[in-house]
N, C-alpha and C positions, 0 to 999 in steps of 0.2 A: 880647151875642150872640158864640159863637165863629164864625170864619168858615170855610170849606171849607180854605182854605190854611193855617190854624193847627191842623185836624185833622188835615192830611196830614203836617205837620212834628211831629206832636206826638211826644215820646219822654221816657220817664221819666228818663232820665238828664239832661236839661235843661228841666225843667219851667219855666214862668213864674212869677216871683215870686208871682203873683196866684193861682196855683193851689194854693200852700202856705196861702193864707189861706181860699180856698171853691173846692174842685177840683169843684164838683158841675156847673157849667155844662159844664166841659170833659167830664166823663162822659156828660152828656145829650147833647153834641153827637157823641161817639164813638158812641152807641148808634145814633143816628139815622143818621150817615153813615158810618161805617166800625167795625161792632160788633166784628170779628176783625182789628183794627189791627195791622200789620207795626211790629215793634220791631228796633230794630238788633240785629244778631247773630243773626240768623234767627228770632227770638222772635215772639208775638203777644201782645196785650193785648185781653182778652174782656171787654166792659163790659154784656153781657145777662145776665137770671139764669138762662134756660133753659140757655145754653151753659156758665154757671159750674157749674150742677147737673149737667149732662152730664159734665163733666171731673171734679168730686169722687167722682162715682158710676164712674166707668170704671177698673175694677181695673190697666187698663194703661197708666195715667198715673202716674209715680211720683214719691214724694216725695224720693227719695235726690238728694242735692245735690252729689255728688262731683266730678261732669263739670262743672257750672255754677260751684261754687266754687274749684276748683283754679285757673283762669287769675287770678281776682280776688284770692284771698287767699293765694294759695301756699302753702308750708309753713309754716303759722303757728299760735299757739294759737288764734285765731279760725276757723282751717279745721279744726282738730281739733274744738272744740266744735260748729261748725254742721254738721259731717257725723257726728257721735257722738250727738247728741240724739235723742230719742223724735220729735220733730216732722219731723225731717229724715231719717228712714228708714223702708224699707218692711220687711216681715214677712221673717226671723221676728224680727229684734230689737226691732220697733215692736210686735208683737203681744206677747212676752214682757214688754217692760219696761210697756206699757200695763196689761197684767194684773194689774203688781205692784203700781203706783201705783192703779189704780182700786181697790183693796179699802180704800184709806185717804179715799178721797174720794166714797163711795157715799153714797147717799141717808142711811142711818144715822150715819155718819161727820159728815155735814154738819149734821144734828140735833144731834150733841154739840157742833158747833163753836158754833152760833147763840148761847149764852148767853156764851161769851168775846165773840164779835165785838159784840154787844149792850152789853158793858161798856165796851169798847173805845170804840165810837161815842158812847156816854155820857160817858166821859171828855174826848173831844175836843171835844166839843159844849160842855162845862163850860169849857175852854179858851176856846174860841172867843167864849162869853158873855163871859167875864171882859175879855177884849182889846177885845171890839165890832168892828174892823177885823181881818181878817185874808188871808192869801193862801189862798184854799181848796184848791189846789193840795198845797202843801207842808204846810199844817196840818192838811190832813184828808184828802184823795182819796188821797195817795200813802201815808198813816199806816196805812191799812187794811190794804191786802195785805201790806206788809212785815212788819206783827205776824202776819197768818193764815199767810203762808207759814214765817216764823220760826217758830211754832208747831209747821207741820207737819213741820218739818224738826228740831224741837226745838232750835234756836240759842238759846243764852243771850243773854236780852235785852240786856246791855250791848255785846254783839258784833254787834249788828244794823246798827248806824249805818252801814257802808260798801256795805251791800247796796243799797240804791236807787241810788247812783252806779255801780255795777256792772253792776248791769241795763242802765241806760239805754245806757251805754257799749259792752256786748256785742251789745245789739240793735241799734244804729245801725250796726254793723259789716254788717248786711244792707241799706241803703240801695241802691238803684240806683247811684249815684254815691258812690262811696266814696273821701272826701279821705285823705290823709297823716294829719291830725291825728285824723280817725275811725279810721283802722287802729291807729294806736300806740297811742290810747287803749282800744280794744276789746282790744287782744292784752295791754297791761298789767292790765286788768281779770281777763280769763280768768285769766292767770298767779297775780294775787294771789288770785282766789277759790280755785282747786286748792289753792295753799300754805295757804289757810285751811281748807279741807275736809280736807286730809288730817292736820291735828291733829283735827278734829272727829269724823273716822272713827275715828280712833285711841283716842279716848276713848269712843265708841260702842260698838265691839268690845269695848272692855273692860267696859263697862257697857252692856249693850243697853236699849233703852227699850220702850215698849208697844207690841207689835208692831200693836195694832189702829188706834193713832192716829198713830203715829210712821214718817212714810214713810220715812225716812232706815234705821231698822232694818228695815223691810220689803225695802227695795233691799237691805242687807248681808245677810239671811237668804234672800232670793229666794222664789222659790215652794216651799211645804213640800219638796216631792220634785222640784223643777224645777232649772235651770241657773243659778249664779249669774252676776252681772254681774262683768265685770273692773273693775279698778281705774279704767282711763279712763273706760268706759261708765258706771262709777258716780259718777264727778266730775259728767261733763256731764250726766245726768240731774239731779243737785240743780241743777246752774245753771240747766238749762232750766226746773225747776219755779220756782225764783225769777223769773226773766225773764218766764216764760209768765204767773203770777200777777199779777206786779206791773205790767207794761205795760197789761194788757187792763182791770182793774180802777182803776187810777188813772185812765187815762183816759175808762172809761165813768163813773165818777161826776163828773169835772170836765167832758167834754162832756154830762153830762146836766145839770148845773144851767145850764151856758152855754145849753143850748137852752130851758129853763125860763125863764130871764130875759129869753130874747129872743121867748117866746111867753106873756106874761103871762096871757092868758086860758086856755092849757093849767095853768100852774101853779096858778091859781085853782080849776081843774075839780079838779086832785090835791089842792088844801088840802080842798075840798069833800067829797070822796071819797076817803079815804086807801085803802080796797079798790083802787083802780085801779092803786098803787104797782108789782106786778109787772107789769102790760100796760105801764105807762109805763117801766118797766126795759126792755122789750123794745123798745118803740119807739126809746130812748137809743140801743140797740145797732143797730137798723137807721138812723136817721135820720143819726147822725154817729159813726160805729163808731170802735172804737180801734185796729184795724187794716184798711188799706185793699188792701192787696195779699195774694196768695198764691201759691204756683208750683208747678207741676209738669213734667214731661218724659215726651212721648209715648213709650212702648216699643213702639207700633203705629201705622200711619196712624191718623187719625180724622178726620171730617166736621164740620166747623163753619161755620154760616152759608154753605153752599152750596160750602165749598172744603174738599178733601182736604189736611189736613195730614202731613207725611212723619212715619214714627219719629225719633226725637230732638228732635222741635220742642219750645221751652221753651215754655210756657203762663205768662201772668200774668195770674191772675184778678182782676178788678177787684172786690173785695168791696163797695166803698164804691158803684160804680157799678151793681153788680147788685141792689144794695137800694135803689136809687132807679128801678127800670125798673118803667114804668107798666104793663107786661103783667103783671106780679104784683100789684103795689101801687098801688090806685087812690089818685089824688091824691098821687104819691109824695114830692112837694116839702113837701107839709104836715106838720109835726110833730103827732101824733094821741095823747095818751097814753092812749085808750080803744080803739086801733087793735085788731081782730081781724077774719079770722086774720091772723099778723104772723109768715110763714115766712121770716125774714130768714137771711141764712148769713154772719152776724158771727161764729161760730163754726166755720165751716165745714160740712162735709157727709161723710158717709161713714166709711168705717174711720178717718179720721183726725181727726173731731171733735173740739174741743179736750175733753182731759181734765179740766179744770178747770173747766168752763163753769158747772156748777151752785153752784160755789164763789163764782164771781164774780158771779153771779146773787142769792145768798145776802147777800153783803156790798153790794151794790146795793140790794137790797130793805131791807135795815135801815137802810142808810145814809141814804136817802132818809126813810123812814118816822120815822125819829128826826129827821133836820133839820128837816122840815117841821112836825113837833110843836113841836118846840123853839123855833122862830123864827118868829112869825106873818110878819117883815118880812126880806128879804134882798135886799140892793140892791149893784148896783157900786158898787165905792169907788175905781177908778182904772182904768188902759187894761191890758185882759189882754195876755199875751204868747203868742202861739201857738207851737209847737213847728214847727220847720221843716224836718222830715223829711217824706218821701214814703210810706212803708211806715205809718209809725204817725202817728195823727192825735189829738193833745190839745193841752194848753195848758200851758207852762211855769208860767205866774203867772195867777192869777185873783184880783184884790184884791176882796174884798167888805164889805158893813157888815153885820151881823145884831143885830137887836134884836126 
């Protein structure tokens, strides 16, 4: 049990070690005792589903992060990236970039991708079968999104090896408490990625790709009769696509298998009825989602939990907390592969709902349907290693034995 004193003292910048292993008891205590919890610096942490939805749907809750990130990141490559990318901008930039990207990740485009993703998954499963024991994260979960995003940007396959490390380093720069090591690694990753993108973009300008499927070509050409992106905007939308696609899907697949291994009855239910894979993927996103926090800043006063918050208040939306709220999800601590309805907010809500959410769903659906069909037995083969970040929830390593 989390005590009242622990709830009162809770801060995202100094979470207990046990929180990183299992944040959900803290979320439950915050929902029950202090659902609009004061954070250092004048912000609040929201743990209730209805409050999270209210903020997501409020057009005066801004995603622009310049005011929040300037004191933390200074005049750095990380600051330039995290204040230029689609996810941390309001209209008009957000609207313009989102419209360009959506054309390459709509349902028709996703249907075109499925065959390539299935072939990739089958090849990864064949490698796993040959080894017998594997790190499920490095050998499977992380490989799928790197290939998918690499294909979307048409990055030559031999040049994809640095992408995962760049993504992890840049996104770690969003942690509530940023160490010097995290800051330096993130800045280095942004700089190296931009240096690479300059070469890739020059080649694509000389020889454009397929406008229908190549996101980089779409971004370069802009809307047919619209305003093109500046070079800086272009670099950071490409970095954003890699980061968003990589982190969400890697953690979805890794956390999903971990949940199945810890709930063998649900694993057997899924094996017995593969048609449940799509609802199982949604439950994986709700139960132990890949991204735990999101942020907004109020441009106007807003009333939440009986308190009126002034304009300028930084809001931290507890995605993981809201997705375990019993007011929305019956028996929320139970992992249920057949759960319906399941209106989780793993991908956000409103105008900023994740642009690649259906790509991630497709990757998760193919990964789990093929994985369970290939291997009648999947068992833990060693001690998993938990990622020690607050904003992103996943596993660094998950040793498994397959057969």
